[in-house]
C-alpha positions in Angstrom: 19.9 26.6 5.2 17.4 27.8 2.7 14.8 25.2 1.6 14.3 25.2 -2.1 10.9 24.6 -3.6 10.2 22.0 -6.2 7.8 22.7 -9.1 5.1 20.3 -10.0 7.1 18.8 -12.8 10.0 18.0 -10.5 7.7 16.5 -7.9 6.0 14.4 -10.6 9.3 13.2 -11.9 10.7 12.3 -8.5 7.5 10.7 -7.2 6.6 8.9 -10.4 3.1 10.5 -10.3 1.4 12.4 -13.0 0.9 16.1 -12.4 -2.8 15.5 -12.6 -2.5 13.1 -9.6 -0.6 15.7 -7.6 -3.4 18.3 -8.4 -6.0 15.7 -7.3 -4.2 15.0 -4.1 -3.9 18.7 -3.4 -7.7 19.1 -4.1 -8.4 16.4 -1.6 -6.2 18.0 1.0 -3.5 15.3 1.1 -0.7 17.6 0.0 -0.4 21.4 -0.1 1.5 23.6 -2.5 3.8 26.3 -1.0 3.0 28.8 -3.8 3.3 29.3 -7.5 6.0 30.2 -10.0 3.8 31.7 -12.7 1.2 29.0 -13.4 3.2 26.2 -11.9 2.6 24.9 -8.4 5.5 24.8 -6.1 6.0 22.3 -3.2 8.4 22.0 -0.3 10.8 19.0 -0.6 9.1 17.2 2.3 6.1 16.6 0.0 8.0 13.6 -1.4 7.9 11.9 2.0 4.2 12.6 2.2 3.7 11.2 -1.3 5.6 8.1 -0.4 3.3 7.6 2.6 0.2 8.1 0.4 1.5 5.6 -2.2 2.2 3.1 0.6 -1.3 3.6 2.0 -2.9 3.3 -1.4 -1.0 0.1 -2.1 -2.3 -1.2 1.2 -5.9 -0.6 0.2 -6.6 2.7 2.0 -9.1 5.0 0.3 -8.3 8.6 -0.3 -10.7 9.6 2.5 -9.0 7.2 4.9 -5.6 8.6 4.0 -6.8 12.1 4.5 -8.1 11.2 7.9 -4.9 9.4 8.7 -2.9 12.5 7.8 -5.0 14.6 10.2 -5.0 12.0 13.0 -4.2 12.9 16.6 -3.3 10.4 19.3 -6.8 10.7 20.9 -8.6 9.7 17.7 -9.7 6.3 19.1 -12.1 5.5 16.2 -9.2 5.9 13.7 -6.9 3.9 15.9 -9.4 1.0 15.9 -9.7 1.3 12.1 -5.9 1.2 11.8 -5.8 -1.9 14.0 -8.4 -3.6 11.8 -6.5 -2.6 8.7 -3.3 -4.0 10.2 -5.1 -7.4 10.7 -6.3 -7.3 7.1 -2.8 -6.6 5.9 -1.5 -9.5 8.0 -4.0 -11.8 6.3 -3.0 -10.4 2.9 0.7 -11.0 3.7 0.0 -14.6 4.8 -2.0 -15.2 1.6 0.6 -13.7 -0.6 3.3 -15.7 1.2 1.4 -18.9 0.5 1.1 -17.9 -3.1 4.8 -17.1 -3.4 5.7 -20.4 -1.8 3.4 -22.3 -4.1 4.9 -20.7 -7.1 8.4 -21.5 -5.9 7.4 -25.1 -5.5 5.6 -25.2 -8.9 8.7 -23.8 -10.6 10.6 -27.1 -9.8 7.7 -29.6 -9.3 7.6 -32.6 -11.6 4.1 -33.8 -10.5 1.6 -34.3 -13.4 -0.6 -32.5 -13.5 1.0 -29.8 -11.5 -2.3 -28.7 -9.9 -2.7 -32.2 -8.6 0.5 -32.0 -6.5 -0.4 -32.3 -2.8 2.4 -29.9 -1.8 1.3 -27.4 -4.4 -2.4 -27.6 -3.3 -1.5 -27.3 0.3 0.4 -24.1 -0.3 -2.8 -22.4 -1.3 -5.0 -23.5 1.7 -5.7 -20.9 4.2 -4.7 -21.7 7.8 -8.4 -21.9 8.7 -9.0 -24.7 6.2 -5.9 -26.6 7.4 -7.1 -26.5 11.0 -10.5 -27.9 9.9 -9.0 -30.7 7.8 -6.9 -33.0 10.1 -5.4 -34.8 7.1 -3.3 -31.7 6.3 -1.5 -31.6 9.7 
């Protein structure tokens, strides 16, 4: 089966990224074009999977340099593995914080306490687990 190339406009449309972002990612070594059709860069279809990974990593707070390193990683890169474990812990904390925020907002959408910010349940939803452990009244 012959693999067709996608030109930069198609990749931009499918990925939701501007062509300038694609050129930037290529300049940084995150993606590679497979050639040109006139002045337009061409990419293999699997570039869309790579762009999805890059978007996910960017959304998780990785820098371009960290993503480039991740894309080149080998199983024996222990320093990078340690960084990934640290980043996973940071993401777990972010998820817990965002979950508390979501739960607080769900509660606030139906709460009748006046003022809303005075509601004990609402306030408790924004406390970090560390604060809750230090304050025995919240258990």
